N, C-alpha and C positions, 0 to 999 in steps of 0.2 A: 310921520302921520299912522295913528292907529286904524285900527278897521273897524268898520262899522259895525261887523259883526264878528265878535270876539272867537275863533280859532277852538275847538273840544279838544283837549291831547288824546290823541291817537290813543286807542285800546289793544295793547299788543295782543297778538293772537293767542287763543287758549293753548297750544304747543309751549310755545313760551311760554306764560304765566306760569303750565306746570311743570315747566322746568326742575329739576331737582333741585335741592341747597345741597345735599352731602350723599355721599355713595351710598349711606343705607336707604336712601330713597331711591334708588337706582332699582326700576321690575324687570326681572328677567333676566338677572345676569348674576345671578347670585353665587352662581360657579365660580365668576369672577373678582368678586367687589365682597365676598364673606368672609368671615376669619380665616379661612383655609383655602380661599382663593390667592392666585396670584398674585392681584392689585392690592387686596386684603392684608395679605404678609408685606408690600413693598409700604404700605400703610404705614402698616405695625410698627417698621422701623423703620421710619420714616426717611427714606433714600430708594427713589425710584431707580429705578435702570430703563437703557431706551425699549421702547415696543412699535406691535403692528398692533393696530386692532383690526383686524380681518370680521367683517359679517353684513350681512343685507341691509339694505337701508330702514332706517327711522327705527332704530333696534337701539340707541343710546352713545354710538362712540365716540361723536362729539361733545354732549353732556358728561361722558366719563373723562375724557380729558381734562376738561376745566375744573370737574370737583377732585382732582389729583391732584392737579396744581394748588389747589385753595386747602387741602389734605395736609400737604410737605410745604409748606407756605413758599411755593416758590412763584414767578414771576411767567405769568402764562398768553403766550402769543400764539398767536393760528393764526395760518394762511390756507389758500386753496393752491393745491396747482395747477388748475385750473388758469387761475388768474396770476399766478404769480410766475416771474422767471427767475434767471441768476442773479441779474443784478438786485431784483428783490430780497435774494436770499444772501446775500452778500451783505445787506444793508442792516439784514436782522440780524447776522453773526457777531457786526460789527458791536449794533446795540445791545445785546447779551455779553460780549465781554467786557463792557462800560459798563453794565447793571452791578448794583449793588446786591444782587439777592440773585441765586439761580434763575434759568430760565429752561421752561417747559416750551419747546417748540413745534406745535401739534401744527400737520400738516394733512388737512382734505385730501382725499384721491390722491395718495402719494403715489399711486399708479401711473396716473398721467405724467407726471416727470420720467422723460428719457432716461437711459442710461446711465451719458453723462452726467447731468442733473443730478441724479442720486449719489454719484462719486463725492457731488458734494458738501455732501453731507458729513463722510467720511471724519475730515480732520475734526472738524466740531465734534462731533459724537467720543470721538478718542480724547480729547483733551479735555472732554468734560466743560465745552462751552456754553453746550446744549445736552437736553435728555431730550431726544426727539421720540415724540408722540405720531407715528402715522396712521390713517385708516382708510382703508379701502375694501370697496366689494367686490374686486378681481383676489384671484389666488397668488397670494405671494410669491410663491411656487414658480409663477411664471412670469409673473409684474417684478419683479427686482432684482434689484442687482444679487449674487451670491452675497457680496462683502454686506450689503447692508443689513442682508439674514443673519448673517454671521455675526453682528453686533446689536441685534433688537431680536428680543424676542416674539414671538409671533403668538396674539392672543385671540380666541375664535370668539367673538360676541355673535351669540346665538337668537336666532329668529324668535320673536315674542312668541309665547302657546299663551290658549285662550284665558287661563287663569288671570299673567301678566296684562294681557289687554284687559281682561273687566276688571281690574284693578287699576288700570290709567282712568277706565269710563265713572268708577267708584270716586276717582280725585275728582277729575272733571265735574260728578256731578253736586261734589262737595263745596267747590269750589264757586259754582254757577247756584248754590241755594235749592235746586231742583234736580230732579229725576230725569231722564231723556223721557221724551215722550212714546215710548216701543211697548210694546207685548213682551213677553220674555222670548219668543221666537224669533224675533224680528231683531230685538237684543243678540241673540245668538248668531240670528244671517248679519247683522254690520258685523260684531265681528269678525266671523269669516273672511270677510270682504274683505278686509286688512290687511288680511295675507301676512301675518305677522309685522306688519310696521307699525310702530304706534305713532309717527308723527301723522299719516294717513287716517289712522282712526279718528287723532282727538280732532282732525279737520274736517271728518262727519260726523263727528259731535255736535262741535258747532257750526257747523250748519243747520241742524236740529234744532240747536238749541235757540236759533235766529228763528224759526218756523211757528208763526200761530195757531197750535193746532188743538183742537176742540177734543179729538180723541187720541188717542196712543196709535202709532202704528203698526199693520199688519207685515207681514216680512217684501209681500206685493207691492201695498204700497213702498214701502221701502224703497224695491228696487227697483220702485218707477221716478221716485225721487233723490236718491244719490247712484253713481254707477260706483264699479266694483274697481277695485286697483290693479292694474293691468301687472301679470306673471315677470317677474325677474328675471328677463332672458334674454342673453346676446350672444344672435348668432354667433359668434366668432370669437366665445371668449368660454370660461369655463361653463357654466351655467347649460350652456349648449351640449356640452362633449360629457356632462354630467347623466343630460337626460336622455339621451342616445347610448350610454351606453347600459343607462339603468335600463328602456327597450330592449336592446341586442340581449342582455343577463337574461330579463324575463321571458323572454322568445327562447333562448337557450336551454332554461330550467323548465320550459311547459308551463308556464302559468299565463294562460289568456286574458285573463282577467286584468294582472298587473301588467301585462306588454299593450292592452288596449287603453291603461291607464294614462301610462307612459306617453304613450302615442298621442291619446287625448291631449297630455298636457304640449306637446308640442305644437299641435295645430292651434289648439287656443290661443299659445303663444307667440301665434304667427309664422311657424315655420315653414319652409318650403315645403310645399307637399312631393315635388320632386325629390327634393334631397333627400325626404321619408323614405320615397319606391325605389330610390338608387340603393340606401341601406339594406331593406329589405331582397331585395334581387340579390346583393352579395350574400345575404343572411341564407337565403336558399339552396347556394352553391356548398357556402364555407361551414353549416353547421348542419343542413340536411343532406344534401348531394343525391346520393345514389339512392340511401333510404326514401327515398319520394321525388323521384324526378321530375312529377307534377309541381311541385310546389316553385321550382323553378317559373316554368308554365305558367301558374297562378298569377305570380309576381308580375311578369310582364303586360300579362292582361289586365293588369290592376292598372299598370300605367298606360295601356290603350282605351281603358275605361274610363279615367282622370282627362287624360287629353281630350277626349272626345266630349265628355261631360262638364269640365269646369271645376271649380268650388260653387257652391257647398255640396253640390250630389255626389260629385267623381269620388268625392273624399270619402264614402260610403266603402269603395271599389280598397281603398287600402285599407280600412279595417276589414274588408274581407278578407286580404291577401294577411295579415297582421293574426290574425286567429288562424288562417289554415298554417301557417309557419310555425305558431306559438302549439298548436295541437298535430303536428307530424311529426314521425317517427325519426329521430337526431340523430346524425351521422358528417362527423369532423372526417373521415377518412380520404375521401374525396382530396379536400383544404390538404392532407399533410400529406398523400401522396403526391401533391403538385411541388409543396414544398422539398419533397426529397429529392425528387427528381431535376428542380432548377437546382439543388446543391450538388449534384450527380452532373447534370449537364455542366457548370461551369467548372470541377473540376476534370471532366475529362471531353473537352471539347472539341478535341481536334481527332478524334479516332471514328474510323471511316467502317461503315454498314459491314456484316459481310461480305460476300461475292452473291449469294443466294439470292439474296431480296436486292440486290444491284438492277437499276433501269439498263437494258440493254436494245437504244433506239438503233444502232448504226452495227454492219458489221463489223466493226475494228473492235467494239465492244462485247461483241458476242464470242470473238476470237481468244479475248482476253480475262473470256473466263464470267464476266458478267451476267448475271442472273441463275448462272451453272447451278443445277440441284435445287431448282424452287420449287417447291409442293404448292400446286393450287387447292388449299384447305377444298375447296367445293365438292373435287371430285374424290376425295377422300373418305371413306370409311367414317361414319360422324360428323363428317363437317369440317374436321379438326387434324394436322398433320400433325403439328408437335416439333414444329421445326424450330431451329433457332435464329433468333434475329437481333441479337445483343455483336457487339463489335466483339473479333475475335478477342482484340486481349483483355474482355470486360466480361467479367462473371454476371451470369443470369442475375438482377435487382430484385429486392421486393418492395416496392413502393406503396401500393395497392391491397390492405386488407378490410376486404370490408366485415362489416358489424354481425350482430344476428337479427338487426333489428329491420323493419319494414321489408324493403325490396331487396336490401344486399343479401338478404340472408339466403332469396334466391341464388343470388350474384355467387354466394360463396361457396354454395352446391355445385355451381359449373365450373368455380374455380378448382374447386377441387377436385371434381373427376379432369379437368384439363391437367391439373398437376400429376394424377395417376396414369394417365396417356404417356406425358412427355416423359416419368419416370419409365413403361414399360421400352419407349422406343430406344432410350438412353442404355438399356441392356446390351 
């Protein structure tokens, strides 16, 4: 029995309808698909090598893989590591062996396969059963087996820049036969909101095309209608470590504005504020140290303030600490001294202190010479005896050498005076 109301064929999403028909139509990846790019050269030679496409979401990795197969006349088979297992892969490998044309096997989110599953690709890649094209948003160095990386070239798919995103909007407008209902400023805001993700941008554009608007939208009105793309940020993956590295190095380089930017990036992405505070506390000792000991106190006070206020008010205390660290004098001498002392302690861990600084709580210990010859520094002129505090079998070491920056300049002067007094005592 036929339907009383015939259904209308569904219209594919705008992003699908705009999917490029050739590699030449792929935007933003000319460094790969152009004549001088790795993919362009493979296509020109008519022979593909296995590869891993590494880049953020919405940059064309799946599209490039499909078009690659078309360009060299290969059979395209696509799977997702999220939904496929070993049994599925074995079936695909068998079909590839039986196929009359070479197979390009595209594996989306290949990093989600565990190490054993990744090893399953090795034999079929080596014997030519398939040309493997993996796609990942994660750093292949951390997520893929070394054996896979030795057999597949890693190609970086770039985040789409503003020009590439605008080109996508122009194509969308051409396909729809009308321009987006946006002012110039709102169009720029729309592009910025996509954060380099072409698919997200086209989905936003599709929403705008569906609206019956009497006048072009201004940026403020656009923001009320559409949401921004959430930043790509996994707290336990590369994006997290890249941003904390950027924050740390900006602080060390005394660039308060850059440090504040990276701090804000992490807070906006949802990073745990206490994690950031722990990193700032560590930085205060590692990269500032005695050049400005207040840095450590400011960070600990920021932690207390955040505990007291919570988010978002308490985040200002984190900003306060960040700016203090970025603008403080820098010294890593305490950090370097700690590492040197730890190395020495591991190498000489059985040496005993000299007798003059041994504790002598009993008569026997005193009779054995414990504490004999100890000079109580407060009773000595200048409050400094210049006594030896090192094991008898170990020459005095120099672990800590202060800089001439910040408070360490005064420390260096005191240490120089002490060194002179020791030298005089040794005569």
